VOLONU-659036 format. One record per residue (C-alpha): y, x, z; residue in one letter. Coordinates in steps of 0.25 Angstrom, whole numbers, padded with zeros to 4 digits, always signed. Each point is the difference from the previous one (the first is absolute). Layout:
BEGIN
YXZA ...
REM end
This chain:
BEGIN
-0209-0018+0262M -0003-0002+0015D +0013+0005+0003S +0007-0011-0008V +0004-0013+0007K -0009-0011-0003D +0003-0010-0011R +0008+0009-0008L +0005-0006-0013R -0007+0009-0010L +0005+0002-0015G -0009+0006-0010L +0005+0006-0013A -0012+0003-0009L +0002+0009-0012S -0005+0000-0014G -0011+0008-0006G -0011-0008-0006G -0013-0001+0006V +0002+0013+0008R +0012-0006+0007A -0008-0013+0002A -0011+0007+0007V +0009+0009+0008F +0008-0012+0005H -0013-0007+0004L -0003+0012+0009G +0013-0001+0007V -0002-0015+0002L -0014+0003+0005R +0006+0009+0011H +0011-0010+0004L -0011-0011+0001A -0008+0009+0009M +0012+0001+0009L +0001-0015-0001G +0014+0001-0006R -0001-0008-0013L +0004-0012+0008E +0014+0006+0002E +0003+0002-0015V +0013-0008-0003T +0004+0007-0013Q -0008+0005-0012I +0007+0007-0012S -0009+0004-0011T +0000+0007-0014V -0011+0001-0010S -0013+0004+0007G +0006-0005+0013G +0002-0013-0006S -0014-0001-0006L -0007+0002+0013I +0009-0009+0008V -0002-0011-0010G -0015+0002+0001A +0001+0000+0015I +0008-0013+0001F -0009-0007-0011S -0012+0004+0008H +0006-0005+0013A +0003-0014-0005D +0015+0004-0003L +0002+0004+0014K +0002+0014+0007W -0013+0003+0006P -0002+0003+0015T -0005+0014+0003S -0014-0004+0003R -0001-0008-0013Q +0005+0011-0008F -0010+0010+0006L -0012-0010-0001D +0003-0007-0013E +0012+0004-0009I -0003+0015+0000Y -0014-0001-0003P +0002-0010-0011E +0011+0008-0007L -0008+0013+0001R -0011-0008-0008K +0010-0005-0010R +0007+0014-0003L -0013+0007-0001T -0007-0010-0009A +0008+0001-0013G +0013+0003-0007D +0012-0009+0002L +0007+0004-0013F -0007+0007-0011S -0008-0003-0013L -0013-0001+0009T +0008-0011+0009A +0003-0008-0012L -0013+0001-0007G -0002-0002-0015W +0002-0015+0001R +0013+0002+0007G +0005+0011-0009I -0002-0010-0012L +0006-0011+0007R +0012+0008+0005E +0001+0007-0014N +0015+0004-0002I +0004-0001+0015R -0009+0012+0003I +0010+0008-0008L +0014-0007+0003F -0002-0010+0012R -0009+0007+0009R +0007-0004+0013A -0003-0015-0004E -0015+0004+0001I +0000+0006+0014L +0002-0013+0008P -0013-0006-0006K -0007+0013+0003L +0006-0001+0015L -0006-0014+0001A -0013+0003-0006A -0003+0014+0006R +0008+0000+0013W +0000-0014+0004G +0015-0001+0000V +0005-0015+0000R +0011-0009+0005G +0016+0000-0002S +0010+0007+0007V +0005-0013+0005K -0013-0001+0008D +0002+0013+0008L +0002-0001+0015P +0014+0001+0006D -0005+0012+0008T -0002+0011-0004P +0010-0001-0011E -0005+0007-0012W +0009+0006-0010H -0006+0003-0014I +0009+0010-0007N +0002+0001-0015T +0011+0006-0009T +0008-0009-0009C +0001+0005-0014F +0013-0007-0003E +0008+0004+0013T -0008+0012+0004G +0000-0005+0014K -0011-0002+0011N -0005-0014-0004W -0008-0006+0012R -0010-0011+0002F -0002-0006+0014S -0003-0014+0005K +0014-0004+0001R +0007+0006-0012L -0001+0008-0013M +0010+0008-0008G +0010+0011+0002D +0014+0000+0005W +0006+0002-0014Q -0009-0009-0008F +0000-0011+0011G -0010-0006+0010R -0009-0012+0000H -0003-0005+0013F -0013-0009-0003S -0008+0010-0009P -0014-0006-0005D -0006+0013-0006V -0015+0003+0001P -0002+0012+0010I -0008+0007-0011A +0012-0001-0010T +0009+0006+0011A -0010+0011+0003I -0002+0003-0015A +0015+0001-0002A +0001+0010+0012S -0011+0008-0006A +0005+0000-0015A +0001+0015-0001V +0009+0003-0012P -0007+0002-0013Y -0014+0000+0006A -0001-0014+0004I +0014-0004-0005G +0010-0011+0003I -0004-0013+0005L +0008-0012-0005R +0003-0011+0010L +0003-0014-0004E +0012-0005+0009L +0004-0013+0006P +0012-0006-0007E +0007-0004+0013H +0002+0004+0014G +0006+0014-0002W +0011+0005+0010W +0009+0012+0000K -0002+0006+0014T +0007+0010+0010D -0006+0013-0004R -0003+0004+0014A -0004-0013+0007T -0006-0007-0012K +0008-0013+0005T +0003-0009-0012P +0014+0000-0004K +0001-0009-0013E -0010-0006-0010K -0001+0007-0013I -0005-0004-0014S -0011+0008-0005R -0002-0002-0015P -0011+0010-0001M -0014-0006-0001Q -0007+0013+0005R +0002+0013+0006V -0007+0013-0002R -0006+0007+0012L -0005+0015+0002W -0008+0007+0011D +0008+0000+0013G -0002+0015+0000G +0010+0001-0012A +0011-0003+0010Y -0006+0006+0013E -0015+0002+0003N +0000+0000+0015M +0004-0015+0002G +0010+0004+0010L +0013-0008-0005E -0005-0014+0004A -0002+0004+0015I +0009+0013+0002Y +0014+0002-0003K +0006+0014+0003P +0013-0007+0005A -0006-0012+0007D -0013+0005+0005G -0013-0008+0000L +0000-0015-0005Q -0009-0009+0008G -0008+0010+0008C +0001+0010+0011D -0009+0011-0005F -0002+0004-0014L -0013+0006-0005I +0002+0006-0015C -0013+0003-0006S +0003+0009-0012D -0012+0002-0009A +0008+0005-0012S -0007+0010-0009G +0005+0014-0001P +0008+0004-0013L -0010+0007-0008T +0000+0007-0013A +0004-0009-0012P -0012-0007-0007R +0002-0007-0014P +0000-0015+0000F -0012-0006-0006S -0003-0015-0003I -0015+0003+0002T +0003+0006+0013G +0009-0012+0004M -0011-0010-0004L -0010+0008+0009Q +0009-0002+0012G +0008+0013+0001R +0015-0003+0003L +0007+0012-0005N +0014-0003-0004S +0011+0008-0007P +0004+0013+0006R +0014-0004+0002L -0004-0012+0008F -0009+0009+0009D +0011+0010+0002I +0010-0011+0004A -0010-0007+0009S -0003+0013+0007D +0015+0003+0003Q +0003-0014+0005I -0012+0000+0009R +0005+0014+0006A +0014-0006+0002L -0006-0013+0007R -0009+0008+0009S +0012+0009+0004R +0008-0012+0003M -0010-0006+0008L -0004+0012+0008M +0014+0003+0003G +0002-0014+0006S -0012+0002+0008I +0004+0014+0005L +0014-0005+0004R -0006-0012+0007G +0006-0010-0009E -0013-0007-0002V -0014+0001+0006K -0011+0003-0010G -0010+0010-0006V -0002+0005-0014L -0015+0001-0004L -0002+0010-0011R -0013+0001-0008M -0005+0014-0001G +0006+0005+0013V -0009+0010+0007S -0005-0003+0014M +0004+0014+0004R +0014-0004+0001Q -0002-0010+0011F -0002+0003+0015E -0015+0001+0002M -0010+0009+0006D -0011+0007-0009S -0010-0009+0005T +0008-0012-0005A +0004+0007-0013L -0015+0003-0003A -0003-0015+0000E +0011-0003-0010R +0000+0001-0015L +0002+0014-0005T +0012+0005-0008D -0008+0000-0013E -0004-0015+0002Q +0014-0004+0003G +0004+0007-0013A -0011-0007-0008V +0005-0013+0006S +0014+0003-0005L -0004+0004-0014N -0009-0012-0002Y +0005-0006-0014P +0010-0011+0000T -0009-0011-0007N -0005-0014+0001L -0015+0003-0002T -0012+0000+0009R +0000+0009+0012I -0013+0006+0005S -0005-0004+0014E +0001+0015+0004D +0015+0001-0005D +0003-0013+0006F -0005+0005+0013D +0008+0013-0001L +0013-0006-0004L -0001-0011+0011S -0004+0010+0010R +0012+0009-0004H +0010-0012+0002G -0006-0003+0014A +0001+0014+0004E +0014+0002-0005V +0004-0013+0007C -0006+0004+0013E +0005+0014+0001A +0014-0003-0005T +0001-0011+0011L -0006+0008+0011V +0009+0012-0003T +0014-0007-0003Y -0001-0012+0010M -0002+0007+0013K 
REM end
């Protein structure tokens, strides 16, 4: 990124994909930290796995965005230890006492267990109202009632159809759990709503237009990936360009569309997040369309940014044979891409592989496309 002017306002869009995505994104952030660029991040938009890891980062940095040095010296090693120590969401994570205590929630209200596990296992804490003004973090979910992109941030929550609330006091762990509530695997999270303070807003600018009455006491929220798994909408508009940043880094660690596997309650409780086939097909198509729109905008010079794709081969980048030999092989990239979408413990070897893959893809993409 040496060719880019200093103090560029960076926007990060971090996709869903369970622990696989979380570790890949950590590798991307590690490379940016090595360049001393984390201080330039002004916008972060996350889905599912991206939300999980950014919530952990903020929590371990005292609800502030870490400096590049702090990330390298403290945050990254701590999160590596946490993610390789044990499952986040599984029967093992709950333990037998937890299973007995939660009883029927395990079958029908699993999303309400996840915030507790996030606090206990990954140290996630605080409320969205305690987040810093900069960078602005958008936690993306999907509203079951409206079908729209419901977001949490420090200054607001809601969607344009349901209405928006401008002083949200929601635990970060709850917002993350909603963002990661994969349909039918983790399931809907029911969020209790404040009675007052709801506004109808301008669809584009989010400017309050008129107060509205909200008789509903709760809203049901699904995984942000049910709407769009790349987290782009909050900071990139095809018609209006980038929002609150000058350069976008979209890190897409979505898994490939593979052969269908039968849904299993046992598998779900063991941490596997396989969802209905129709959902997977729709998500894959939405992802493809969003990617094409973003790349089209970049190639036409309408926005500045890069799309980082998990599983990409280092051979497609401009590097000599010596440099190529020092990178992960095509087979190792494929292993990273096909790592299962789950919330279970990742081995140290797999963590290092996926993280290195994220760092190498980030480095090669920036060097190639930012000359």
